Every structure is written in C-alpha cells, then in structure tokens.
N, C-alpha and C positions, 0 to 999 in steps of 0.2 A: 280746325279740322274736325274736332269732336271725337267721339269714341268710335272705334272701328267695328267693334263687335257687340257683345252682350252689354246691356245697360249695367253700369257700375264698373266695368273694366276700363283701364286707362291705356291710351296710345303710348308709343315709345316716347314721344316728346313730353306728354303729360307725366309719365312715370319718371323720366329723367329729371324733370322740374321738381317733382315731389321729393326726390332724394337730394336734389341740389348737385347733380353730377351731369357729365356729358353723356350723350347716348352711347359712346364707345365704352365708357365705364359701366354703364348699365348692362351692356352685352357681355362685358367681362364677368360680371356677377353671374350671368346666365351660364357662361362657359365653365365657371367654377362650380356650378351646381348649387349656388346660394340663392338663386332666384328662378322661379318658373315663368314660362310664357306660353301663350297660345298663338299659333300662326293663323292668318286668314286663309280662306280657301285657295287663293291664288299664290300663297306663300310670300307675298311682298310686304306684308305688315304683321306686327305682333301686338298683342294686348297683355296687360299685366293686372294681377289681383291687388287692389289697394291695401287690403289687410296684410298681404305678404310684404308689400313695400314698407308698410308702417313698422313691421317687425324688424326689417333690415335697417331702417333708419333709427339707430339707437338714440334715445333722448340724451341731451347734454353735449352732443357733438356739434361742431360748427356746421352751418348750412352747406358750405363748400367742402368738397373732399370727404364727405361721409363715406366710411368704408367699414366692412365687417372686421371683426377681430382677426388678427393673424396668428393668434396663439394656437399651438399644437397641443391638444389635450389627449393624454394617454392614461388609461386606468392603470394604477399601480398600488400595491399594498406595502411598499417598501418604506418610503420616507415621506413624512408630512412636514410642512412648515406652518406652524400654528402657535398662537400665543407668544410670538416673538422667539420661538425656539425651533430647531430641527428635531424630529422624532424618528427613530428607526423602529419600525413595526410596533409603534405605540409607546416606546421607551424614550425618555428625554435624553438626547445625545450628551449634553453636559454632565448628566449623572453617570453615563457609561464611561466617560473619559476618566482614566485613573482608577476606576473600579473594575473594569473589564479590559483584558488585553485585546490588541488588534485582531489576532486570530479568532478569538471568541466572538468579537463583534462581526467579523466577516461571516462566520458560520451562522450567526443569528440572522444576518441579512439574507443568506442563501437558503436556510432551512427553517428559520423560526425557532431554532433550539440552540442552547449553549452547549458546546461539547464538554464531556467530562469522562476521561481527562482530555486536555488539549493536546492534540498530536503535534509532532514536529513536522513542519512542512519541508519537503525536499523535492528538488527537480531531478528528473531522470539523468543518470550520469552521462550518457553519450550526448544527449541534447544539450546538457549544461556545458560540456566541454566544447561543443561546436559553437555555442553562443559566446563563450569566453573568447575563442579565437576570432569570431566575427567582429566583436566590439574592439578587440585589441588592434585590429587593422585600421581603426579610425585614427585621425590625427590626434596628437596629444592635447590639442586645444578643444576637442569635442566636449560639449557639455554633457552632464550626466543624463539628461532627458534624451539627447540624441543617441547616446549609447543604449539607453533602455529601449528605444524604438528598434534598433538593430537586434538587440538581444531577443525581443519578443518575436521577431520574424524568424530568427534562427531556431528558437525553441519550437516554433510551430512546425518548421521543416523536419524536426526530429521526432514529432509525435504522429505516428502513422494512424492513430485512432482518434485524431482530433475531430473528425466529423461524427463521432458518436455523441448524440445530443440528449441522451437520457440524463435526468438530474444528477444521479450519482457520478456519472462520467464527467459532467460539466464541472461539478464542484471539485472533483479530483484534479481536473485540468487547471482549475483556478488556483488550488493550493500549489501545484507544481509550477505554474507560470509565475506566481508572485515570488515564490522561493527563487526561481531562476533569475528574475529581474534583479533581485537583491544580491544574490551570490555571484553573478557574473560581472558585476561592476568591478573595475580595478580597485584594489584596496590600498589607499595611500597611507594607512596607519594600521594599528593593531586592533583587531576586533574584540569586543567583549566576549567573555567565555560563554554567555548564554546562547540558547538556540532560538530565541524568539526572533521574529522578523525585524523588530526594532533594533535588537542587538547587532544583527548581521548588516542591517542598513547603515548603522553608524560606521562600521568598518569600511564601507564603500563610499562614504561621503566625507569623513573627517580624518585628518592626519593626527589629531590629538589622541592621547590615551583616553580610553573611554571613562567618562565620569558617570557612575550609575544613575545619579539624579538626572543628568541631562539625557541619558539614554531613555529614561522613563518619560521625559517630556516628548521625545520622538514618538514613543508609543501613543502618548496622548494625542499628538498631532495626527497620527495615522487613524485613530478612532474618529476624531472630529471631522476628518476629510473623507471618510470612506464613501459617503454618498451625500448628495444634496439635491434630491428630487430630479427634475429634468433640466440640469445644466446643459450647456451646448454640447460638451463631449459625451454626455449620457444620451442625448438625443441621437448623436451620430452612432453610438454603440447600439442603441435600440433599433435604429433603422437597419443596421447590418444584421443584427440578430433576427429581425422580423422576416428577412429573406433567407434565414437559416445559414448564415455564415457561421463558421466554427468559432469557438470561444477566443482563439488567438486572433482571428481576423476582427472579431468584435472589439477586443482590447486594442488592436492596432488602429482601428477607426477612432477610438477614444483618445489614444495617444496623439494621433495626428491633430486632433482638434484642441486638446488640452494645452498644447504649446502656444496657443494664441496669447498675445499680450493682454487681452481683455479677459483672460480665463486663468488657467494655471500658471501661465508664463508671467503673470503680473508680479510675482515675488522676485523675479530676477532683477528688474529695475530697482526695486527697493533694496535688495542686497547691495547693488552698486552704489546706491545713495548712502547707505550706512557705511560702506567701505571707504567712501570719500571723507568721512568725518573722522579726523584723527583724535579728537578729544571732545567732550561734551560741549565746551564753549564754542566749537566750530559749527554746531548744528544749524543755528539760524542763518549763518552766512552761506552754508552749502545749500540749504533748502531755498533760500532767497535767490541764489544764482540759478538754480533750476527753474524757478518761476520766471526769472527775467529772460531766460532763453525760450520761454514759451512752452516748456515741457510740462506734461501732465504729471501731477503728483499722485501716483497710485497708492493704494493701501488704505484709503479712508472712505467710509460710507459704504452702504450696501442697500440696494433698492428693496430687498426683501426684509430688511431689518432696519426700519426707520429709527428705532431707539438704540441701535448699536448691535453689531454682530456678536452674538453670544459665544460663538466659537473662538473669536479673538480674545474675549474676556477670559475664558477658561484657559486658553493656551498661554496667554501672557501671565496669568496668575501662577500657573505651574512653573513657567520659566523664571519668574521672579523668586520663587521659593528655592528653585534648584541652583540659581546662579547669583544669589545675593552677594553683593560686593564686587561683582565682575566689572572691570572697566568697560568692556564691550556692552554690557547691559546698561551702564550709565549713558552710553551714546544713544542707545534706543530710547531711554527715558527722556533724554534731552530733545530728541526729535518729537516725541509725543507731547512734551511740554510746549515746544515751539508751535506746533500745529494746533494744539488745544487753545493756546492763548490767542491765536488768530482766528478762532471760530471754525476750524475745519471739522467735518464730521468725525465721529469716533472711529478708531482704527478697525479695519476688517481683518479677516483671517489671513489674507495675503501678507499684510504687514507683520502679523504675529509669526507667520511661517518664516519670513525673511529674518525676523529678529532671532528666531531659534537658530537658523543657519549661521547668522553672524556671531552670536554668542558662543556657539559650538565650534567656531573656526572651520566650518565646512567649506568644501570646494565651491567655486562659483557655480551657481545654478542648482545647488542642492535643494533649495526650497521647492522648485517645480518638480524635482525628482521625488521628494517625499509626497508631494501632492499626487503625482502619477501613480506611485506604488499604492498609496491609500485608495485612490479612486478606482483602481483596477478591481478591488473587491466589490465596489458598487456596480461597475459595468458587468461583472459576472452575474450579480444578482438580477440586474435588469435583463440580461440575456436569458436567464432562466424563465423569467416571466414571458418574454417574447416567444421563446421556444414552445411554451405551454399554450400561448395564445394562438400561435400558428396562423397569423394573418399579416400579410405585408403592410408596412406603413407606407402609404402613398399620399403625401400632401399634395394639394393643388395650388397652382400659381394664381396670383391675382393679376390677370392679364391687363396690361396698360398700353398695348400697341394699337394700331389702326383697327377699326371695327371690322370684324370678319365680313368678307364680301364687299368691302367698300372700294 
C-alpha cells in the first residue's frame, strides 16, 4: 500500500509490523497517549513517526507483544531502595532500627526532623471510646487487622476536623490515629508500663506478660516496616490522598490493600505454618506436606532484594538476641534450616514478622497487624507529599479490546 502521507512516515500496517503488534494494540498505545499519529485529510487512515515507534519498541524485548512499561512512577523524597537497603530520607533503615523508636522514625518521615522530646501519642477520648465499642461488636474470631479497619473508620467519624489538610493538622491526625489503632484493640494480657506505641501494641496482641526484650523487638519491627517506597498499599493511599481524601480515608485505603496475601497478609500463612510445628524435628514434615498440597511457601525471597531482605536479617537478629533458648525460636530456626538446605531464597520480612508473632505468643494474625500499624506512618507521610503536590494521580489503561471504530 505504501506510505499514505509525507515521505518517511509509516502506515498503520507498517507501524504495527515495526512494533510486532496487531493494529488494535497500536491504537491502544495511541489512546493511552504513548504514541502520536496524524490523520489523513479524509480521516480514514493514519500515519506514524518511525522515530517515535523506535522509542516505544524497547530493545531486548521479544518481537511479539512488545509493550511499554506499566510501572507507575511518582516523585517522592521519603524512601529509596538502593545498594540492597531501604533508606528513609537518606538514612539507612537497618541503622535506625534499635537506635530510634518508632515514633521518632514516623516523625522523621513526616517532617524530616527527630522530635526532642518524643511526645506521647494519644487518641481523642470520645473517638477512642466509640472505636472500642465498634470493634467490640465484631465476632470473637475477628483477626486483629479486621478490628483495625473498623477502628480506623470509627476514629474518622469522631474527628470533625479530619478534612483540615495542612501539614501540622495531618501529622496530629497521624499521631492520634496510630494511638487509637493500638489502644482500641482488645487486650488479652497485661500491657507493659511504658507509653510507647510498641508497649501498647504488645498488650493488644499478646496474652503473655510483657518481656522488655521482646517488646523492644516489636519496636524494631515497626521501624523496619514504616515505609517501603511504592508498595501496593502505599499506591492506594497516595491515589486517595491525591484527590484530597482525608488522612483517615487515606489510611483506610492502605488497610484495605495491605490485607492481601501477597502483601501484608503474607505473614498470616507463615504464622499458621509455624503453629503446626510442635517441635523442631517436625519442621521438614510440615513444610513438605504443604508443598505436596501444592501450597505456596510464603516468606522467602524478595524481588527488590536479590541478595536477601535486609529487614528480615535485622529483625531476626534482634529476635535471636531477645529470645535465646526459646523453644518457639527453635521451631523458627528449624524451618529456616530446612528451607535453606533445599536451596530456597533467604527469608524476607514477612517470615521474620511471623517469627516474632510466634515467639511472642501473639494472637493469630498479629503479624499483619504490626505491619499495618507500622505502615500507617508511611501512608501518612505519602499523604503529606500528595497534599502538597495537589495533582490527582490518574493512571491510564493499556487498552486490549477491539480497535476503536472497528
């Protein structure tokens, strides 16, 4: 057929052949704004710039099914993943864990400053009481994360100024919200006497008397998990904030997403696995039974850390020091030995979090609750950035249906 218009431009058929895609896919790129075209005078045909096509056809991809990247890129000054480590505003997260408390690290993410002194975070009394009543109406079998989602909604209803989005108001809401999430959980045991979030969270998750060393490991876990760049739940939170949803709604969007089994909910399955193992010698049998049933073994490997998740290394190291000699820790070590001898990747933070919950005798689902409380700090930080950016996030779909007008 040749070229329809100016010399050097390509027809639809030639452009599709150059990319190795169908004409329908070519027009999907046009509809997404990834590719320009020029129409003929009668509007029946289109031509394409060869140079633009070459930029779209990324080298190294197969000839068929070439497509542009689907990654959502959002500018952020909060967390970087570089040199095999996560970094909060330029500080290596493993160095912060154990050296700075969770509240300090949350304030660092929110403001770029460490508070001195560190204030005690408190939820407003009326909102806190309403949230406690709301979660108490749930079935006794409700998991901690399910209770946290209800608590967040009740706390929002009790804050009439939640739509005030200036930074000072948002950080105040963040402190009150996290305090409420922790304090409104039913307390199966005695809380530590401290006022830190980790102390109060222990009382809401473990029936055991608080061991200061293990409570300290909870604080380490909160620091390690406070943010992790654009994880799925953080994307959901940022999208909500970008259209100026209030901080409680932002956190609720994150909580809805974090429960997924490929995200914060991954630790729940690992807790169940560890709970099935009565003694270290049973580890290989229980793990093998899972694999025979075709079940996926969560808790190993991380695509962002090919050399091993540094958060898991730090959390497990603190747990080993705090719980040396614990029979429950021996079960964890037996699982790690079994999987290591079979060549599985190194454990990730989901396994380390489940190990903390198991060793601490926490209620089922405690790991994902620790994850959610920690990540709430990150979601608030990302909300602050989006409120300042004041531009809605509007991704575009890669259309794969029939060609428009066909």
